[in-house]
N, C-alpha and C positions, 0 to 999 in steps of 0.2 A: 665528325659525325653528323653537322648541318649537311654538308655538301653529299655525304654517301646517301641520306635519306631522301634527298633530293632527286640523286641519280636513279635510284630504285623506285623512287613516285614516276619519273618520267619514264622510264622503261616500261612499267607496267602499261601505262596509258598506250603508249605507241603500240604494243603487243596486242593491246585489245582491239586497238582500231585496224590493224593488218588482219586479225583474226577473225573480225566481223566483215570482211570484204565479202564473204559470200552471201551475207544479208543484204547487200547492197547493189544488185544489180538491176533494179528496175525502180520507178517511180515511187511503186508503193513500199517497196522495201526500203530506199534510202530515206524516205521521207518519214514513213510510218512504222519500220521495222516489220512490215507484214501485218500489220494489225496483231499481233501476238504478243505483246507484252505484257508480263505479268505484274500481280500487284506492288511487289517489293520494288521492282525497277521503276515501274512508272510512279509511284510513290515518290521515291527517291530521286527521280528524273525530275518531278514536280517542285519539290522542296529546293534541291540544289539549282534549279532557275530562278526561284524565288530569290534565292537570298546570295548575295555576293558580296565583294568587298565594300561596296557603297553602302550595304547595311551594316556589316561589322565595323569598319573604321571610320566610315562618313555618318551616318545615320545614329549609330550607337554613342557615338561621341557627342555628336551635337544634340540631338535629345534629351542625351543623358545628362549633358552639362545645363541645359536649359530646364529641364522637367525634374531631375533628381530620380529617385527609385521610381515615382509614378509613369517615367518612360517605360517599365514593363508592360505597362497596358498595351504599349503598340505591338509587343510581341504577343501578348494574349490575343490580341485582335487578329493578328495574322494567322494564329491557329485556329481560332474561332470562325471567323468570317473569311479570311483569304484561303483557308484549307478546307476545314470541315465543310462549311455551308456552299463553297464553289463545287466542292465534289458531291454533295448532297443534290443542288440545285441543278448543276448544269453537266456533271461527268455521266452519268447514264444516257441522257437525252441527246447528248452531245455525240457519243459514241454510235446510238441508234440512227440518228437522223443523217452525219456526215457520211455513214455507211452506205445507207439508202441513196444518198444523192451522190455518191462517190466523189467525194471532195475531200482532198488532202491539206488544204489550207485554209484560214477564215476567209479571204476574198471569194476563194471559189464555193465556199458555202452561201456566200451572200448572193453571188451570180445565179447557183442554182434554185436557191429556195425561193429568190424573188423574179428567176428569169429575165435578169438584167447583166448584160456584159459591161455597161458603163459603170454599175455599181460594182461589179468585180475590181475593173480597172481602178476606179476612185478609190476602192479600200485598199490595192497593192501599192497604189501612190503614197497613200498617209502611211503606210506600214514603212515604205521605203524610207521616206523623209525623217519620219521620228526613229527609227530603231537604229540609224548610223551614230547619232551622238549618244544614244542610251548605251550601244555597243562601246563608244570610246570612254564611257565614263567607267568601266569597269576595272581600267587600269589605275584610276585612282584610288589612293589609299595604300598601294602595293610599293609604292615610292619608300615612303619612310620604313616600311616593316623590311624592305630587303636592304635599304643602308642600314638599319640597326642592326641587322642578321650577320649582311656580309660586305659591306662596306663596298658596295659596286654601283655604278651609275644605273639611273632610274630607266634610260634608254636600253641597255641591256636587258632589264627586266620587261621591258614590253615587248622588244624583239623575240624573246626566248619564250614568253608566254603565247605570243600569237603564232610562231612557227609550231610548237607542239600542238596547240589547239588545231591548227588547219591540217597537220598530219593525221591525227586520228579522225577527225571529223569527215576529212574527204576520203580516207580510206573507208570507215566502217559505216557512216552515215547515221542514222537514228540510233540503231543499234548499239554501235560503238559509245555513242554519246551516253545511252542509257544505263551500261554497264559501268563505264568510267564514272558517271553521276553517283552510282550506286557506292564506289569505291570512296569517291570524295565527299558523299555524305557520310559514310563511315566516319573517315577522319574528321570532317566538320562535327560531329556528335561528340567524339573523344574529345577532340581538341576544345570545344566550347567548355566542357564538363572541367578538364583540367586546369585552364586558365581562369575560370571563375573560382573554383576552391584556391588555387596560388595567389590570386589577388586577395581575396577575402581574407585568407590566411596571414597574407602580409599586413594587414591591418588590423590584427589581433582578433578575427573571426568575425562571424557575422552580426552578432549583436554589437560588439565592439565599433563595428565599422558602421553599422546604422546610427549608432549613438553618435559618432564623430559626424556623419551625415547632418544630422538633426542641431547640430552646432554651427553648421556653417551659414552664414549671412549673404546676402549680395543686393544691396538697396536698390541697385539698378531694376531687379528684377521683382523682387516682393521686400515687403518690411515684417513680414509674420516670422515669427522665431520656428525654426524646426520645419519651415516649407519644404525643402529638397528631400526631406524625409516622411514626406506625408501621403494620403492615399492618393490623391489627385494632383499633387504637385501645385506650383505656384500659376499656371496658367491652363485650366482644365479647357477651354475652349477651343485654343490652339492645338492643344495635346488631342483632342475630338477629332480635328481636322488630320492631323498626322495618322491617326488610327484608320479614319475612313480611306485616305488616299494609299496609303499602304497595304492596307486588307482588302477593300472591295474592288480595288484596282485590278487586283489578278483575274476578276471574272470577265475583264475587255481586252487583256494584253494576248495578242495572238502566238507569242512563244509559251503561254502559259496554258491556254485553251485548247492548243493542238495536241497536248498530252493526252488528253482525254480521246483525241481521234485513235489513237494506237492501242488502247486496252484491249486484252484478250478475250475477256469474257465477264459474267455477271459478279462471279465469286471476286476476281480480281478487283471490282469495283468497290465491293463491300470492305474486302481486307484493305485496299490502296487506300480509302477514306480515313481509316483508323491510323495506318502507317504515317501517311500524309501530316494528318493532325498532330501528331506524337513528335514528329520530326521538327514540325514549325514551333511547336511548344519549346522544346529543348533549344533549337538553334537560334531562333528569332527571339523567344522569351529571356534566353541564355544572354544573347549580346545586348538587347536594351537594358536588362537587368545589370550586368557588367557595366555598362554604360553610368549607369545612375549614379555609381560610386567615384565619378570622374574627379567631382569637386574635392574629394580627398586628396589629391594629387595638385591641388591648385598653385602649389608653391614651386612645382616644377613644370607647371603649364602656362604659356602667354598666347591668350586666345588672339589677341589683338595683333599679335606678329606672326603667328603659326597657323592659326584658324583651328578650326573644331576637328580637322583632320590629325592633329597632334594630340588630341586625347587619349585614345585607346594605345598609340604607339607608347607614350609615356607611361602609360599605365603598365604595360608589358616590359619595360625596359630593363626593369630589375629581376626578372624572371631567370631560371638558369637556363643555360645553354641549348638544353634537350628541350624545355618548353618553347624557348623561342623559336627552335627548328620546328616543332609541331605548329607553333601558330602561323610562321610562314607557308608552311604547307597548307595548313586549314583556309587560310585567306587566298593563296593561290588555287587550291581546290574550287572554292567558292566562286572565285573570279572565272576560272576555264570553266567550269559546268555552264555558268550563267552564259558566256560568250559562245560557248557551242551550241546552245538552244537559240539564240539571238542569229547568229549566222546561217543554223539551219532555217529558221522562220524568213529571214529575209533573202536567201537564195533560192528557196523552194517558191515563195511569194512573187518574186521579181520572174522566174522562168514561168512558172505555169499559168500566173494570172495575168502578166504584162506581156512578155517576149512573144510568148507562144500566142497567146490572144490575139495581139496586134500586128505582129510580123511574121511569124513562123508557124504558121497553122498546123503545117504537115510534119513538125518536129517528132520524131519518132522518141521512143522510151529511152532508148541508148543515149539518144543525142541529148534530150531533157537532163538524165542524171549528170552527163560531162558539161552542160551548160551550168548545173548547179554546183559542180566541184569548181569550175573556174569562177564562178561569183563568189564561192566561199573564201577563196583566194583574193579576190576583189575586195568584200566587204571587210575583212580582216586588216588587209592592208589599210585601207582607208582609216578605219578605227584606230589604227596605229600610228599613221601620219597625225590625225587629230591629236592625240594622245600626246604624242612627241612635241605638236606647235604649242599646245597648252603648257607643257613642261618647261622647254625653252624659252618661253616669252613670256609675255603679262598678258597674254591674252585672256579674256573673262566672258566672251562671247559664247563661245563653246560650251563652258561651264553651265553658263544660265540655259542653253539651248538643253543640255542634258537634263537639267531641273523641270523642264516643262514636257519631254518626252513621254514620262510614265503617265503623267495626265492627260496629255493630247490623246493617247492610244486608248486609253481606257474611257476616256470621256466622249471619243467618238465611236468605239466598237461596244463597250458593255450594254447599254439599253437594248439596241437595235439585235445583238446577238441572243441575250437572253430571251427577249419577247419572241423572237422568231422560232425560238424552241418551242414555246407554250401558246403562243396564241396565232390564230389565223388570220386576224384582223389588221396585222400589222403591213403598211404601206410602203413601197419604194421610197416614196416622197419624205415619208417619216425617218427611214435609214439615212437618206442624203441630208435631212435636216440635224439629225445626230451628227453624221461624220464632219459636217461643216462647222456646226456649233462648237464642238469639242476642240478640234485643230486649230480653228480661228481664235477663238478665246485664250487659247494658249500661246498661239504666235504674238498674239496682240500683247498678252503680259511680259513678252520679251521687250517689246518696241515701245510700249506706250504703258508700262507699269505706273507710272505718277499720276495717271488720269483713272485709274481703277480706285474704287473704294478702299480704305484701308486694310480690311479686312481681307481683300483679295489681292493685294500686291506680292503676298507670299504665293510663289508657284505651286507649294503645296497646298496651300487653303484652296487657290484658283484650281487647282486640279481636282479636289475634291468635291468642289461646287459644279465643274464640269460634270461630273461623273453622274451627281445626284441629279442636275437639271436634267441629264439624258432620259432618266427614267419618268420624268414627265413630259418632256417633248416628244418623245415616240408616240405615246396613247395620244396625245392631244391633236398632234400633226396628223395623225391615222383616222381621227375622226373626221377631218375637214377635207380629205383628199379621197381620190377616186380608190374603190376599194380594191383590192387584189385577186386577179383572175383565179376564180373558184376551182377551178379543174387543176391548176398549178398547185394551190394550196393544197387540195383533197390528196393530190398525188405525194404532196412533202409529208403530209402527215398519216399516210397510210401505213408508214413504217411501224407507228406506235399499237396499230390493229393487228398486225402479223400476229397469227398463231404460232406458240413455240411449245413444245413438250418439255416438262421440267419434272425433277423426281419429285417423291411425295415429301421428302426432308425440306423441300423449298415450297411447296404449295401443296394443301391438304386434298385440292380435289373434290370430287361429288362424294 
């Protein structure tokens, strides 16, 4: 039954990829689906790109173990800050200005908005450096689940996932990923709900499980009785940093922000905001909520020997074969949807913003699409090799680099991108300052971690601080650096003043 479900699932993904080939004949179609993607597809594409096996297996297990039921705050933060506010603050303006500037990627936006090729190239280099290890991290967590369900080698899982993702992304581009993300999102919603119900039932129901969690003590974490079943858990400050990194971070991640480029119309933004928020509340809130009960299984878990990645698989190991099959497809869906989003962002950025800009200025649309398809293969191959190296050896450097990717990307891009949509006074120098500060700080966190203050030695805390610092750095540097060209800025912001006719149900009129 598990194998049959997987085969059906893979066949559907590839079939959709082949069906969507007609939408992927030019750059606009391949990268943005012709800017005609509706609310459901966009919202699910945003949500499934947001949550991967890293969240379900890694973060849910790790933070659930550390903070107990209070880890659910991370899921709530993801829904409110990472989804609702991201759509409200960035969605509409991103769609309008990126179309006006004719930009298909985040570096292209920076280049057009500030009239700077170096800024565009600099942003593409940062994305290239930090998306590769982030992509490799998506394979983490799958090994234990596949081993538990099928007793097959992790290497087979990596190759299978890589090949299938490559097939449908190369064939159908963004539209294929959006439709597949929708299907994968439905699987994630159903899977999370079923798994939570089954795990909680196995411990006697919600109140019995919560009571059992209240009895758990760990003197190394906190001496307060019942702290793992409390509202804020044993370490509210570090929990706050987790919420900031995993929630606010989406505002500066290129593969997330580029979802707004492709939205069809005004109604799609309004509906997509609601759908995306509810999706995040169920999936992310459900993941962290489930992980919060991890310590009820402490008699079966050895964190010192097997790490936090063993928490969730252990919790699920007693489920029925059908539920385990659903979990495997759930985690595979989460990982493949995020992987497809990342390789699309990487290949489009490297092609449009780096190779075409520096070496092949006369590259036509057909060759750009061909180049992107080739680079998708390259990126997936590199990420697979990195994942295999980490699996086959005791290399920890790759894992460390994975941890800083999110913080570096969001720390570099969040502030300049958001301010550039709203404020005319943002300068090129301010963008460079944010780019350099965010990426260098996170790289330094890898190599010189011991020199950092204790609170910043964690990549999570350091990444959150990088993001917040950028919100201060950009306006401060803008005050003391040469003002941007007035004509360039006025041209960029003219899109917000363009007149458009709407029906009476949208605006009352005179």
